[in-house]
N, C-alpha and C positions, 0 to 999 in steps of 0.2 A: 273550414273544411276545404273549400276551392278556393283558387285565385284565377282570374281570368282577365286576358287583355282583348278589350273590343276594337278592332279596328274600322273604321269608318271613312270613306273617300268623299271628299266634297270636291265639286267642279261646277262652281257659280250656282249652288243649291243651297244657299245659307238658311233659308227658312226650313227648310226641309231637314237639313242636318241637324237644325237646332230642335226640331222636333223630334227627330230620332233620337237624339241624345235626352231630350227630358223625358221622352217614354221609357228609356231605359233606366234611368234613374227615379223616376216616379215608380215603376214597378218590381225593381230589385229591392228585395226585404231580405233576402239570406246569405247573400254572397256579400261577405265585408270586405275583399280585399280583389278590388275591380280598378283598371286602368282604362280609360277611354282616349285611343291614340285616333286624332283627326290627321289624314293626310290631305293637304290639300294639293289638286292636280294643275295647279295654274291659273285657278281663277282669277277673274280681274272686277269682282264686284264687293267682296269684303276682305279684309287682313285679319291677322291674328287675334289683333287687338279686341274686336268684337266678339269673335268666340271667347278669348278668355275672360272678358268681362262679364259673359254670362255663365260660361263654365270655368272657374278658375283650376279647378284640378286636372283638365284635361291636357294630354299632350299634343302638340301642335308642330306639323313639320309641313313645309311647303316647298313641292317642285316648282321650278320655275316654268316649268311647261306641263302641257297634260302627257303624261308617260303612258295613260291608257291603265285598263282595269286591273290587270295582273302584274304589271310592273309596280304600279303605286301599293298594291297589296302586301308586293314583295318587302318594300320599303317599312311598311305599316308592321310587318311581321320580324324586321330586323329590328325594330325599336321594341318590341313586345318584350316584357319579362315575366310573365305569369306562367302558370302549369299548361291551362289551358288557352285558346285563343278562339274568338269569334269574328266571322269576317261578316260585318254588316253593311247591307246597302242604306245610303241615305235614304232612300225613300222607303223604309220600313218605319211601322209604330208597332212598339210592343204593347199590347193593350190588356194583358191578363197578368197579374200578381204573380211572381217568382216564375214564370217561363223560363228563364235562363237558368236558373238554379236547377229546374226539372228536367233540362235536356242535358245538363251536366251528370244527375243522377243516373238517367238514362244511358250515358256513354259510360259511365263508371260499373254499370251492372252487366256489360258484355265481357268485362275482363279481357279483351283483346282489342287490337286496333282498330278504331273507327271512326268514322267522321258522320255527322249527324245533321239533317236539316229538319226542323218542325216543316209543317203543313203550311203553305203561303195562301193566303185568302184575299179576294178583294174586300173593301168597305162594307159591300154588300153581303160578305159571307160565303161567294162561291171558291170554291178551289181553282187553284193556277195549278199548270203543271209544273211539278216539281223533280222529276228524274224521267229519264228515257233511256235508250238504247245506244249504243256508238253504231255510226252509220257504217254499211259495209256493203260489199257487193251482193253477198249473198240475201241479206234483209232487203235491198233494193229490188231484187230478183223476185222476191217473195210479195213485195208491195206491188209489182209491175203486171204480176200475173192475176193479183186480186184474190189470191188464195186466201189471205190474211180475214177475209170477208166469211169464210166459212168455217176457219178451222176452230175448235174448242176455246171456248175463254180460259181455261186453266193454260193452254199453251201461250195463250197472248199477253198473259201475266206473267208468265215464266221467263218469258223472252222479250219481255218489256215494250210489248207492242201496244198495251192499254196502260193509260193512266187511271189508279184508282183512287181518287184524294183521301177517302174515308178508309183506307185498310193501310197497315203499317208495311213497308218493305224494305227486305234486305238486298242491296243491289252489287250483284258480283261483277258483272258485266254492262256497266253501262256508265251513265254519268247522274249526279245530284247536283240540284241547284246551289248555287254560290252564294244566292241573296242573303241566307242567313245560315252560315256556316261554321261548325262546332268541330273541333279537333284539338286533340293533346300536341303542344308545341314540338315534342320531342319526336313526332312520326316525321318533320322536314328532314331530319338526321338520315334518314334512309331513300331520300328523292336525291336526284342529280343534284349535284351543286347546294344541297342541303336548301332548297328554296321551291315554291311552285313554278310549274313552267310559266314562261311569262313573254313568251313570243308572240302574243296574241296582243291585239289594241283593245275591242270593244267585242264580245261575244267571241265565242270558241273556245275559251280558255276550260270550261265545264268540261269539253269532251276531253282535252288533255290531262285535264286533272282527274277525271275518272278513268282515263286509261292508267295513269301510272299509279294511282290508288290500287287499281287492279292489279297491276303487277308486282308490287310489294307485298302484296296480300292484306291492303285494309278495307275493311268491311266499309261501304256506306250505308247509311240507314236512313230511312224516311220515316219520320216518328209521327204519325197521325194523331196522336194524343196531344202533342202540343201545336199551338198554331200561333202566326203574326200575320199582321196586315201588310200587304204589300202594294204600294200605290204604283201600279204598273208602268214602268218606264220611266218615271218622274225623274229618277235621277241622271239620265240620259238625256233628258227634253231639256237642253241649256239654251235655246235659242227657238224663236217664232218659225224657224225654215226646217224644224226638225221633222219628218214626216214617217208614215207608214213604209214607204219604199225605201227611204235610209235604214230605216231599222232592219227590214228584210235583206237590205242589201250588206249590212255588218254580220248577220246572222250568215247567210249564204257564205260569206268571204271568210267568218270564221271557220267553218265546216270545211270550206275548201282546204284551210290550211292544217285541219286536223287529216284530211284525207291525202294531201299531198304528204304527209309527215309518214303516214302509213302504208301508202301504196305506192308503186313505181309508176313511172309515166303513162305505160301501155292500160294498167289495171284502172290510173286513174278515170283514162279515157273511156274505158269500158263501164266504169260506174256511172260516170254522167249521159253516157250515150242510153244507157238502160234506165236513168232518171229522166232524160227527155224524151223518151218514149213514153212514160208512164205521164208525166206533166201533158203531154200534148193530148191524150186522151182525156184526162181529167177536165182541162179548160175548155173541152166542147160542152162540157154540162155544168163547170162553175169557173165564174169569170175570175173569181180571186187567184186561181192558177196561174192564168196568163202572165203575170209578173214574176212569179218563180220559173215558170218557163222561160221566158225572154232573158233572166239573168243566168241560166243553165246554159242558154245559147250564147251570151256572153264569155262563160267559163270555158266553153269548149273552143270559141274562137280567139281566144286569149286576149279581149279586150275589156275585160270586166273593170280592172283598175283604170284604164283611159275614161272608162263611162261613167265609173263611179269613185273619183280620185280621193273624196274624202274618207273611204274606208281605212285608210292608213295612217291619218292624224286628227281624226275629229272623234 
């Protein structure tokens, strides 16, 4: 009934990637036509031989260097041959039988173009944020005057201020997590160059993808009825020097690229000045905001890349 191409990126995460592939094979009971495509992003720990020895049926492609998340996924999509595709992080475990089949059933039930993500949970069963709003000047103003603290919960939900893990969500102006993302391969034909936007390296692509899905009328759907386990950040934790500050720098730079694409220089400056005002207040009460405030200053002073050079190639 269904055919599915599953694209999994590997960058020095051999054990995680093998665990991910095994979980797919062990829990898939109903989709007979499945191809698993492993895109190696220039790893230096294992080779194709080790993967194919364990999983003879997979397709394996090696990039000579780390091209980043979005570009590597586009390479995987160019190799995909099935009706549906699934972009799957290597730090994901499928733990419930036929999760993938039921996700495809849900997509089919819409009778409309849709992308779908199941709920993402930690190993302890806690929900992880899986969708959100696109950043904008208007939203930043509302956050800065803290009016979102008193507005009705329905308004928060409608405009994606609040993530609710145990409720389904149809997202028309926002982003959906790409950790475990399903869609029909034919949707790519309506995108520019018939591919996902890939001018980001690590983080930020979900904002662009959400923006372009919205633009061509594709519904993004958060399916709370299905869930997978996501070992947060393990697929990008490639060495002992990886840290919270590095992750935050990648996230902020990815958002910056999206805002730079969306706004002119003056509007971009206004956005970050408003954010700086908000974070300056919050950092008085919450020390966790100090790092975000410092990075906002670095963006405004055009020294972000000089201070965090790894964001463009790590």
